[in-house]
FIVEX-82382 format. One record per atom (N, C-alpha, C): residue number from 0; residue in three letters; chain; atom name; x, y, z. Coordinates in steps of 0.05 Angstrom, whole numbers, plus 5000, padded with zeros to 4 digits. Layout:
N
NUM	ala	A	CA	X	Y	Z
...
//
This chain:
209
0	unk	A	N	4211	5315	2623
0	unk	A	CA	4216	5287	2626
0	unk	A	C	4192	5271	2637
1	unk	A	N	4170	5285	2642
1	unk	A	CA	4144	5272	2647
1	unk	A	C	4127	5279	2625
2	unk	A	N	4117	5259	2611
2	unk	A	CA	4099	5263	2588
2	unk	A	C	4070	5256	2596
3	unk	A	N	4052	5271	2588
3	unk	A	CA	4024	5266	2593
3	unk	A	C	4009	5265	2566
4	unk	A	N	3995	5243	2560
4	unk	A	CA	3978	5240	2537
4	unk	A	C	3949	5237	2547
5	unk	A	N	3932	5255	2538
5	unk	A	CA	3904	5253	2544
5	unk	A	C	3889	5240	2521
6	unk	A	N	3875	5218	2528
6	unk	A	CA	3859	5202	2508
6	unk	A	C	3830	5203	2517
7	unk	A	N	3816	5225	2515
7	unk	A	CA	3789	5226	2526
7	unk	A	C	3792	5227	2557
8	unk	A	N	3778	5208	2569
8	unk	A	CA	3780	5207	2598
8	unk	A	C	3803	5191	2609
9	unk	A	N	3822	5182	2591
9	unk	A	CA	3845	5167	2600
9	unk	A	C	3869	5184	2598
10	unk	A	N	3884	5184	2621
10	unk	A	CA	3911	5198	2620
10	unk	A	C	3932	5177	2622
11	unk	A	N	3952	5179	2603
11	unk	A	CA	3975	5162	2604
11	unk	A	C	4000	5180	2612
12	unk	A	N	4011	5175	2635
12	unk	A	CA	4033	5190	2645
12	unk	A	C	4059	5172	2641
13	unk	A	N	4079	5183	2628
13	unk	A	CA	4102	5168	2622
13	unk	A	C	4126	5181	2633
14	unk	A	N	4142	5165	2650
14	unk	A	CA	4168	5175	2658
14	unk	A	C	4187	5172	2635
15	unk	A	N	4197	5195	2626
15	unk	A	CA	4212	5195	2600
15	unk	A	C	4242	5204	2606
16	unk	A	N	4256	5187	2617
16	unk	A	CA	4284	5191	2620
16	unk	A	C	4300	5164	2616
17	unk	A	N	4296	5152	2593
17	unk	A	CA	4306	5124	2590
17	unk	A	C	4337	5121	2590
18	unk	A	N	4349	5144	2583
18	unk	A	CA	4380	5143	2585
18	unk	A	C	4390	5142	2613
19	unk	A	N	4372	5147	2634
19	unk	A	CA	4379	5146	2661
19	unk	A	C	4362	5126	2677
20	unk	A	N	4353	5106	2662
20	unk	A	CA	4336	5085	2674
20	unk	A	C	4309	5096	2685
21	unk	A	N	4301	5118	2674
21	unk	A	CA	4277	5133	2683
21	unk	A	C	4279	5140	2712
22	unk	A	N	4302	5144	2722
22	unk	A	CA	4306	5153	2750
22	unk	A	C	4295	5180	2754
23	unk	A	N	4286	5186	2778
23	unk	A	CA	4269	5210	2783
23	unk	A	C	4286	5230	2798
24	unk	A	N	4284	5255	2787
24	unk	A	CA	4296	5279	2799
24	unk	A	C	4275	5293	2818
25	unk	A	N	4283	5311	2833
25	unk	A	CA	4263	5327	2849
25	unk	A	C	4245	5342	2831
26	unk	A	N	4255	5353	2809
26	unk	A	CA	4238	5366	2791
26	unk	A	C	4216	5348	2778
27	unk	A	N	4224	5325	2772
27	unk	A	CA	4205	5304	2761
27	unk	A	C	4185	5297	2781
28	unk	A	N	4192	5293	2806
28	unk	A	CA	4174	5285	2828
28	unk	A	C	4154	5308	2832
29	unk	A	N	4163	5332	2833
29	unk	A	CA	4146	5356	2838
29	unk	A	C	4125	5357	2815
30	unk	A	N	4135	5353	2791
30	unk	A	CA	4117	5355	2768
30	unk	A	C	4096	5333	2769
31	unk	A	N	4104	5309	2776
31	unk	A	CA	4085	5287	2779
31	unk	A	C	4064	5293	2801
32	unk	A	N	4072	5304	2823
32	unk	A	CA	4055	5310	2845
32	unk	A	C	4034	5331	2835
33	unk	A	N	4042	5351	2821
33	unk	A	CA	4024	5372	2811
33	unk	A	C	4004	5360	2790
34	unk	A	N	4015	5343	2774
34	unk	A	CA	3998	5331	2753
34	unk	A	C	3976	5314	2765
35	unk	A	N	3985	5298	2784
35	unk	A	CA	3965	5279	2796
35	unk	A	C	3945	5295	2813
36	unk	A	N	3954	5314	2828
36	unk	A	CA	3936	5331	2844
36	unk	A	C	3916	5346	2826
37	unk	A	N	3926	5354	2802
37	unk	A	CA	3907	5368	2783
37	unk	A	C	3886	5348	2772
38	unk	A	N	3895	5323	2769
38	unk	A	CA	3876	5302	2760
38	unk	A	C	3855	5297	2779
39	unk	A	N	3860	5300	2805
39	unk	A	CA	3838	5295	2824
39	unk	A	C	3816	5315	2822
40	unk	A	N	3822	5338	2811
40	unk	A	CA	3801	5358	2806
40	unk	A	C	3788	5358	2778
41	unk	A	N	3795	5339	2763
41	unk	A	CA	3785	5338	2734
41	unk	A	C	3762	5318	2733
42	unk	A	N	3738	5328	2730
42	unk	A	CA	3715	5310	2729
42	unk	A	C	3714	5291	2706
43	unk	A	N	3730	5297	2685
43	unk	A	CA	3730	5280	2662
43	unk	A	C	3749	5257	2664
44	unk	A	N	3766	5257	2683
44	unk	A	CA	3788	5236	2686
44	unk	A	C	3774	5211	2697
45	unk	A	N	3776	5190	2680
45	unk	A	CA	3763	5164	2687
45	unk	A	C	3784	5143	2694
46	unk	A	N	3809	5145	2682
46	unk	A	CA	3829	5125	2688
46	unk	A	C	3856	5137	2682
47	unk	A	N	3877	5130	2698
47	unk	A	CA	3903	5141	2696
47	unk	A	C	3922	5117	2695
48	unk	A	N	3940	5118	2675
48	unk	A	CA	3960	5097	2670
48	unk	A	C	3987	5110	2675
49	unk	A	N	4004	5097	2693
49	unk	A	CA	4032	5105	2697
49	unk	A	C	4050	5085	2683
50	unk	A	N	4068	5094	2667
50	unk	A	CA	4087	5076	2654
50	unk	A	C	4113	5090	2650
51	unk	A	N	4133	5075	2639
51	unk	A	CA	4159	5087	2635
51	unk	A	C	4167	5085	2604
52	unk	A	N	4186	5102	2596
52	unk	A	CA	4196	5100	2569
52	unk	A	C	4215	5079	2566
53	unk	A	N	4217	5066	2542
53	unk	A	CA	4235	5045	2537
53	unk	A	C	4224	5017	2543
54	unk	A	N	4239	4997	2541
54	unk	A	CA	4228	4970	2543
54	unk	A	C	4245	4954	2564
55	unk	A	N	4257	4967	2583
55	unk	A	CA	4272	4951	2602
55	unk	A	C	4266	4961	2631
56	unk	A	N	4263	4986	2636
56	unk	A	CA	4260	4997	2663
56	unk	A	C	4237	5016	2666
57	unk	A	N	4219	5010	2685
57	unk	A	CA	4198	5029	2692
57	unk	A	C	4211	5053	2705
58	unk	A	N	4225	5047	2727
58	unk	A	CA	4242	5068	2740
58	unk	A	C	4261	5055	2761
59	unk	A	N	4284	5067	2760
59	unk	A	CA	4305	5057	2780
59	unk	A	C	4303	5072	2806
60	unk	A	N	4282	5087	2810
60	unk	A	CA	4278	5103	2835
60	unk	A	C	4291	5130	2832
61	unk	A	N	4304	5139	2854
61	unk	A	CA	4316	5165	2856
61	unk	A	C	4341	5168	2838
62	unk	A	N	4344	5192	2824
62	unk	A	CA	4368	5197	2812
62	unk	A	C	4391	5195	2832
63	unk	A	N	4413	5182	2824
63	unk	A	CA	4433	5173	2844
63	unk	A	C	4446	5199	2854
64	unk	A	N	4453	5220	2839
64	unk	A	CA	4467	5243	2850
64	unk	A	C	4449	5258	2867
65	unk	A	N	4423	5260	2860
65	unk	A	CA	4404	5275	2876
65	unk	A	C	4397	5259	2902
66	unk	A	N	4398	5232	2900
66	unk	A	CA	4393	5217	2924
66	unk	A	C	4414	5222	2945
67	unk	A	N	4439	5224	2937
67	unk	A	CA	4461	5230	2954
67	unk	A	C	4459	5258	2967
68	unk	A	N	4446	5275	2953
68	unk	A	CA	4442	5303	2962
68	unk	A	C	4417	5305	2978
69	unk	A	N	4402	5284	2984
69	unk	A	CA	4378	5286	3001
69	unk	A	C	4353	5279	2989
70	unk	A	N	4351	5273	2962
70	unk	A	CA	4325	5267	2950
70	unk	A	C	4314	5240	2962
71	unk	A	N	4329	5223	2970
71	unk	A	CA	4321	5197	2979
71	unk	A	C	4302	5200	3004
72	unk	A	N	4305	5220	3019
72	unk	A	CA	4287	5225	3042
72	unk	A	C	4268	5248	3039
73	unk	A	N	4265	5257	3014
73	unk	A	CA	4246	5279	3009
73	unk	A	C	4217	5271	3014
74	unk	A	N	4203	5291	3023
74	unk	A	CA	4173	5286	3027
74	unk	A	C	4157	5284	3002
75	unk	A	N	4169	5291	2979
75	unk	A	CA	4155	5289	2954
75	unk	A	C	4147	5262	2946
76	unk	A	N	4163	5241	2955
76	unk	A	CA	4154	5213	2948
76	unk	A	C	4128	5206	2962
77	unk	A	N	4125	5213	2987
77	unk	A	CA	4101	5206	3001
77	unk	A	C	4077	5224	2990
78	unk	A	N	4083	5249	2984
78	unk	A	CA	4063	5266	2973
78	unk	A	C	4053	5253	2947
79	unk	A	N	4070	5243	2930
79	unk	A	CA	4063	5231	2905
79	unk	A	C	4045	5206	2909
80	unk	A	N	4054	5188	2924
80	unk	A	CA	4040	5163	2928
80	unk	A	C	4013	5168	2942
81	unk	A	N	4011	5188	2960
81	unk	A	CA	3986	5194	2972
81	unk	A	C	3967	5207	2953
82	unk	A	N	3977	5223	2935
82	unk	A	CA	3960	5234	2913
82	unk	A	C	3950	5214	2894
83	unk	A	N	3966	5194	2887
83	unk	A	CA	3957	5174	2869
83	unk	A	C	3934	5156	2884
84	unk	A	N	3939	5149	2909
84	unk	A	CA	3919	5133	2925
84	unk	A	C	3893	5148	2928
85	unk	A	N	3895	5175	2929
85	unk	A	CA	3870	5189	2934
85	unk	A	C	3854	5194	2908
86	unk	A	N	3864	5189	2884
86	unk	A	CA	3849	5193	2859
86	unk	A	C	3825	5176	2860
87	unk	A	N	3801	5189	2852
87	unk	A	CA	3776	5174	2852
87	unk	A	C	3773	5156	2828
88	unk	A	N	3791	5157	2809
88	unk	A	CA	3788	5142	2784
88	unk	A	C	3805	5117	2785
89	unk	A	N	3803	5099	2766
89	unk	A	CA	3819	5075	2764
89	unk	A	C	3848	5084	2758
90	unk	A	N	3868	5072	2772
90	unk	A	CA	3895	5077	2767
90	unk	A	C	3910	5051	2763
91	unk	A	N	3927	5051	2742
91	unk	A	CA	3940	5026	2732
91	unk	A	C	3970	5032	2729
92	unk	A	N	3988	5018	2742
92	unk	A	CA	4016	5018	2738
92	unk	A	C	4022	4998	2716
93	unk	A	N	4029	5010	2692
93	unk	A	CA	4037	4992	2669
93	unk	A	C	4067	4990	2668
94	unk	A	N	4077	4969	2681
94	unk	A	CA	4106	4967	2688
94	unk	A	C	4119	4955	2661
95	unk	A	N	4133	4973	2645
95	unk	A	CA	4146	4965	2622
95	unk	A	C	4173	4952	2627
96	unk	A	N	4181	4950	2651
96	unk	A	CA	4207	4939	2658
96	unk	A	C	4211	4939	2689
97	unk	A	N	4234	4939	2698
97	unk	A	CA	4243	4936	2725
97	unk	A	C	4233	4960	2742
98	unk	A	N	4223	4953	2766
98	unk	A	CA	4213	4972	2786
98	unk	A	C	4232	4970	2810
99	unk	A	N	4244	4993	2817
99	unk	A	CA	4264	4993	2839
99	unk	A	C	4261	5016	2856
100	unk	A	N	4270	5012	2882
100	unk	A	CA	4274	5036	2901
100	unk	A	C	4248	5050	2905
101	unk	A	N	4252	5078	2906
101	unk	A	CA	4230	5095	2914
101	unk	A	C	4207	5097	2893
102	unk	A	N	4212	5086	2868
102	unk	A	CA	4190	5085	2850
102	unk	A	C	4169	5064	2857
103	unk	A	N	4174	5048	2877
103	unk	A	CA	4155	5028	2887
103	unk	A	C	4130	5043	2896
104	unk	A	N	4133	5067	2909
104	unk	A	CA	4111	5080	2920
104	unk	A	C	4089	5086	2902
105	unk	A	N	4095	5097	2877
105	unk	A	CA	4074	5102	2859
105	unk	A	C	4060	5078	2849
106	unk	A	N	4076	5057	2845
106	unk	A	CA	4063	5033	2835
106	unk	A	C	4045	5020	2856
107	unk	A	N	4055	5019	2881
107	unk	A	CA	4037	5007	2904
107	unk	A	C	4013	5024	2909
108	unk	A	N	4013	5050	2902
108	unk	A	CA	3991	5067	2907
108	unk	A	C	3969	5062	2885
109	unk	A	N	3976	5050	2863
109	unk	A	CA	3957	5045	2842
109	unk	A	C	3937	5024	2849
110	unk	A	N	3913	5023	2836
110	unk	A	CA	3894	5003	2838
110	unk	A	C	3904	4975	2828
111	unk	A	N	3916	4976	2805
111	unk	A	CA	3925	4953	2792
111	unk	A	C	3955	4957	2783
112	unk	A	N	3968	4934	2781
112	unk	A	CA	3997	4933	2772
112	unk	A	C	4000	4912	2751
113	unk	A	N	4006	4917	2726
113	unk	A	CA	4011	4897	2707
113	unk	A	C	4040	4901	2697
114	unk	A	N	4054	4880	2687
114	unk	A	CA	4082	4882	2681
114	unk	A	C	4089	4864	2659
115	unk	A	N	4112	4871	2645
115	unk	A	CA	4122	4854	2625
115	unk	A	C	4137	4831	2638
116	unk	A	N	4141	4809	2624
116	unk	A	CA	4152	4785	2635
116	unk	A	C	4182	4790	2644
117	unk	A	N	4195	4807	2633
117	unk	A	CA	4224	4812	2641
117	unk	A	C	4228	4832	2663
118	unk	A	N	4205	4841	2675
118	unk	A	CA	4208	4860	2697
118	unk	A	C	4220	4847	2722
119	unk	A	N	4235	4864	2737
119	unk	A	CA	4246	4854	2763
119	unk	A	C	4238	4873	2784
120	unk	A	N	4237	4866	2808
120	unk	A	CA	4227	4883	2831
120	unk	A	C	4245	4881	2854
121	unk	A	N	4255	4904	2862
121	unk	A	CA	4272	4905	2886
121	unk	A	C	4273	4933	2898
122	unk	A	N	4277	4934	2924
122	unk	A	CA	4275	4958	2940
122	unk	A	C	4298	4958	2961
123	unk	A	N	4322	4966	2953
123	unk	A	CA	4345	4961	2970
123	unk	A	C	4351	4981	2991
124	unk	A	N	4331	4988	3006
124	unk	A	CA	4334	5009	3027
124	unk	A	C	4351	5000	3050
125	unk	A	N	4349	4975	3058
125	unk	A	CA	4366	4966	3081
125	unk	A	C	4396	4968	3074
126	unk	A	N	4402	4959	3050
126	unk	A	CA	4430	4961	3042
126	unk	A	C	4440	4989	3040
127	unk	A	N	4423	5007	3029
127	unk	A	CA	4432	5035	3024
127	unk	A	C	4429	5052	3049
128	unk	A	N	4417	5044	3070
128	unk	A	CA	4414	5059	3095
128	unk	A	C	4392	5079	3095
129	unk	A	N	4372	5075	3080
129	unk	A	CA	4348	5094	3079
129	unk	A	C	4323	5079	3089
130	unk	A	N	4306	5095	3101
130	unk	A	CA	4279	5085	3106
130	unk	A	C	4263	5086	3082
131	unk	A	N	4244	5066	3078
131	unk	A	CA	4225	5068	3056
131	unk	A	C	4206	5091	3062
132	unk	A	N	4190	5099	3041
132	unk	A	CA	4169	5117	3046
132	unk	A	C	4151	5105	3067
133	unk	A	N	4139	5122	3084
133	unk	A	CA	4123	5112	3106
133	unk	A	C	4101	5094	3098
134	unk	A	N	4086	5099	3075
134	unk	A	CA	4064	5083	3068
134	unk	A	C	4073	5057	3053
135	unk	A	N	4096	5056	3043
135	unk	A	CA	4104	5033	3025
135	unk	A	C	4104	5006	3040
136	unk	A	N	4115	5003	3063
136	unk	A	CA	4114	4977	3078
136	unk	A	C	4085	4970	3083
137	unk	A	N	4068	4989	3090
137	unk	A	CA	4041	4984	3097
137	unk	A	C	4026	4972	3071
138	unk	A	N	4031	4988	3050
138	unk	A	CA	4016	4979	3025
138	unk	A	C	4027	4952	3014
139	unk	A	N	4053	4949	3017
139	unk	A	CA	4066	4923	3007
139	unk	A	C	4056	4900	3024
140	unk	A	N	4057	4902	3050
140	unk	A	CA	4047	4882	3067
140	unk	A	C	4018	4874	3063
141	unk	A	N	4002	4895	3057
141	unk	A	CA	3974	4889	3051
141	unk	A	C	3970	4872	3025
142	unk	A	N	3988	4877	3006
142	unk	A	CA	3988	4861	2981
142	unk	A	C	3999	4834	2984
143	unk	A	N	4022	4831	2998
143	unk	A	CA	4037	4807	2996
143	unk	A	C	4043	4793	3024
144	unk	A	N	4033	4807	3044
144	unk	A	CA	4037	4794	3071
144	unk	A	C	4063	4806	3084
145	unk	A	N	4063	4806	3111
145	unk	A	CA	4087	4819	3124
145	unk	A	C	4113	4804	3119
146	unk	A	N	4112	4778	3119
146	unk	A	CA	4138	4764	3116
146	unk	A	C	4149	4769	3089
147	unk	A	N	4133	4769	3068
147	unk	A	CA	4143	4774	3041
147	unk	A	C	4151	4802	3037
148	unk	A	N	4139	4822	3051
148	unk	A	CA	4146	4849	3050
148	unk	A	C	4174	4851	3063
149	unk	A	N	4180	4837	3084
149	unk	A	CA	4207	4837	3097
149	unk	A	C	4227	4823	3078
150	unk	A	N	4218	4804	3063
150	unk	A	CA	4236	4792	3044
150	unk	A	C	4248	4812	3025
151	unk	A	N	4230	4831	3016
151	unk	A	CA	4238	4851	2996
151	unk	A	C	4253	4874	3011
152	unk	A	N	4241	4884	3034
152	unk	A	CA	4252	4908	3045
152	unk	A	C	4276	4904	3064
153	unk	A	N	4276	4881	3079
153	unk	A	CA	4297	4876	3099
153	unk	A	C	4319	4857	3087
154	unk	A	N	4309	4837	3073
154	unk	A	CA	4329	4817	3062
154	unk	A	C	4338	4826	3035
155	unk	A	N	4324	4847	3022
155	unk	A	CA	4335	4858	2998
155	unk	A	C	4333	4840	2974
156	unk	A	N	4315	4822	2974
156	unk	A	CA	4311	4803	2953
156	unk	A	C	4300	4815	2927
157	unk	A	N	4310	4807	2905
157	unk	A	CA	4298	4815	2879
157	unk	A	C	4278	4794	2870
158	unk	A	N	4255	4803	2861
158	unk	A	CA	4234	4786	2852
158	unk	A	C	4231	4786	2822
159	unk	A	N	4227	4763	2810
159	unk	A	CA	4221	4761	2782
159	unk	A	C	4192	4769	2778
160	unk	A	N	4183	4772	2753
160	unk	A	CA	4155	4778	2747
160	unk	A	C	4138	4754	2756
161	unk	A	N	4146	4731	2752
161	unk	A	CA	4131	4707	2760
161	unk	A	C	4128	4706	2791
162	unk	A	N	4151	4711	2805
162	unk	A	CA	4148	4712	2834
162	unk	A	C	4129	4735	2844
163	unk	A	N	4132	4758	2832
163	unk	A	CA	4116	4780	2838
163	unk	A	C	4086	4775	2834
164	unk	A	N	4079	4760	2812
164	unk	A	CA	4051	4753	2806
164	unk	A	C	4042	4732	2828
165	unk	A	N	4059	4713	2834
165	unk	A	CA	4050	4692	2853
165	unk	A	C	4046	4704	2880
166	unk	A	N	4064	4724	2887
166	unk	A	CA	4061	4737	2914
166	unk	A	C	4036	4755	2916
167	unk	A	N	4027	4766	2892
167	unk	A	CA	4005	4785	2892
167	unk	A	C	4014	4815	2890
168	unk	A	N	4041	4818	2886
168	unk	A	CA	4052	4845	2882
168	unk	A	C	4042	4857	2856
169	unk	A	N	4040	4842	2834
169	unk	A	CA	4029	4851	2810
169	unk	A	C	4004	4833	2803
170	unk	A	N	3987	4843	2787
170	unk	A	CA	3962	4829	2781
170	unk	A	C	3960	4814	2756
171	unk	A	N	3980	4819	2737
171	unk	A	CA	3980	4806	2711
171	unk	A	C	4006	4810	2699
172	unk	A	N	4016	4789	2685
172	unk	A	CA	4039	4792	2667
172	unk	A	C	4029	4795	2638
173	unk	A	N	4039	4814	2624
173	unk	A	CA	4029	4820	2598
173	unk	A	C	4050	4813	2577
174	unk	A	N	4044	4796	2558
174	unk	A	CA	4063	4788	2539
174	unk	A	C	4070	4808	2516
175	unk	A	N	4053	4828	2512
175	unk	A	CA	4058	4848	2491
175	unk	A	C	4059	4875	2501
176	unk	A	N	4045	4894	2489
176	unk	A	CA	4045	4921	2496
176	unk	A	C	4032	4927	2522
177	unk	A	N	4047	4934	2542
177	unk	A	CA	4035	4936	2569
177	unk	A	C	4017	4961	2571
178	unk	A	N	4022	4982	2558
178	unk	A	CA	4005	5005	2558
178	unk	A	C	3978	4999	2544
179	unk	A	N	3978	4986	2522
179	unk	A	CA	3954	4978	2509
179	unk	A	C	3938	4959	2526
180	unk	A	N	3951	4941	2542
180	unk	A	CA	3938	4924	2559
180	unk	A	C	3924	4941	2582
181	unk	A	N	3938	4961	2590
181	unk	A	CA	3925	4979	2611
181	unk	A	C	3902	4994	2599
182	unk	A	N	3904	5003	2575
182	unk	A	CA	3880	5014	2561
182	unk	A	C	3856	4995	2561
183	unk	A	N	3863	4971	2553
183	unk	A	CA	3841	4950	2553
183	unk	A	C	3828	4946	2580
184	unk	A	N	3844	4946	2601
184	unk	A	CA	3833	4943	2628
184	unk	A	C	3817	4967	2636
185	unk	A	N	3822	4990	2625
185	unk	A	CA	3807	5013	2633
185	unk	A	C	3782	5017	2617
186	unk	A	N	3775	4998	2600
186	unk	A	CA	3753	5002	2582
186	unk	A	C	3727	5006	2596
187	unk	A	N	3719	4991	2616
187	unk	A	CA	3695	4996	2629
187	unk	A	C	3695	5023	2645
188	unk	A	N	3717	5029	2656
188	unk	A	CA	3719	5055	2672
188	unk	A	C	3715	5079	2653
189	unk	A	N	3723	5075	2628
189	unk	A	CA	3720	5097	2608
189	unk	A	C	3692	5100	2597
190	unk	A	N	3676	5078	2599
190	unk	A	CA	3650	5080	2586
190	unk	A	C	3626	5078	2607
191	unk	A	N	3632	5069	2632
191	unk	A	CA	3612	5068	2652
191	unk	A	C	3604	5094	2664
192	unk	A	N	3584	5093	2681
192	unk	A	CA	3575	5117	2695
192	unk	A	C	3596	5125	2715
193	unk	A	N	3605	5152	2712
193	unk	A	CA	3627	5160	2729
193	unk	A	C	3622	5159	2758
194	unk	A	N	3598	5168	2768
194	unk	A	CA	3592	5169	2795
194	unk	A	C	3590	5139	2807
195	unk	A	N	3581	5121	2792
195	unk	A	CA	3578	5093	2800
195	unk	A	C	3607	5082	2803
196	unk	A	N	3623	5088	2784
196	unk	A	CA	3651	5077	2783
196	unk	A	C	3667	5088	2809
197	unk	A	N	3662	5114	2814
197	unk	A	CA	3676	5126	2836
197	unk	A	C	3666	5114	2863
198	unk	A	N	3639	5109	2863
198	unk	A	CA	3628	5097	2888
198	unk	A	C	3639	5069	2891
199	unk	A	N	3643	5053	2870
199	unk	A	CA	3654	5027	2871
199	unk	A	C	3682	5026	2883
200	unk	A	N	3698	5046	2874
200	unk	A	CA	3726	5048	2884
200	unk	A	C	3726	5055	2913
201	unk	A	N	3707	5073	2921
201	unk	A	CA	3705	5079	2950
201	unk	A	C	3697	5056	2966
202	unk	A	N	3678	5040	2956
202	unk	A	CA	3670	5015	2970
202	unk	A	C	3693	4995	2973
203	unk	A	N	3709	4994	2953
203	unk	A	CA	3733	4976	2955
203	unk	A	C	3753	4986	2975
204	unk	A	N	3756	5011	2975
204	unk	A	CA	3773	5024	2996
204	unk	A	C	3764	5019	3024
205	unk	A	N	3738	5020	3028
205	unk	A	CA	3727	5015	3054
205	unk	A	C	3730	4985	3062
206	unk	A	N	3727	4969	3043
206	unk	A	CA	3732	4940	3049
206	unk	A	C	3759	4933	3056
207	unk	A	N	3778	4947	3043
207	unk	A	CA	3808	4943	3048
207	unk	A	C	3814	4953	3076
208	unk	A	N	3801	4975	3084
208	unk	A	CA	3807	4988	3110
208	unk	A	C	3796	4971	3133
//
């Protein structure tokens, strides 16, 4: 249910469970963690794109049955987002539809987030009685500010793509093929000097810190 397509130095990772809104099981999360961690050791990896199958939902977060059984509080979520954030290459969340719940972590950990116009964004942890992943409020507040992070996490508000763009939660709304748009954004990273590109990313991380 996790598909990986290698296109030279570009990896496209697809959550492929569209019949269940690309919701994530513990098996899928573990596979994603292993895949991303393997990517960190691949010197040929220049850019990584995360997307979902279908044209409506990137991911609804945790599989409902597994969430009730404890997946909602699994350490795999934080392991995954930490692994994505640690990648030395360009990372892009190509949001083909709605982003919800625990799936926020992997998108927030990416360098860039682009989305289709019909995407919606919500993280209903307050209503469901779960804490978000530890790094999610920090990354969200860094992008959109503390008050707007509370709007999403405490007030449980759903954001449209336009609102998410205005807030700074996403970087661009894409009218067509969001994965192709991600490929286009990755163009310089795929052709430039690898060591220089990695140094630029490290410099950006230092500025953010």
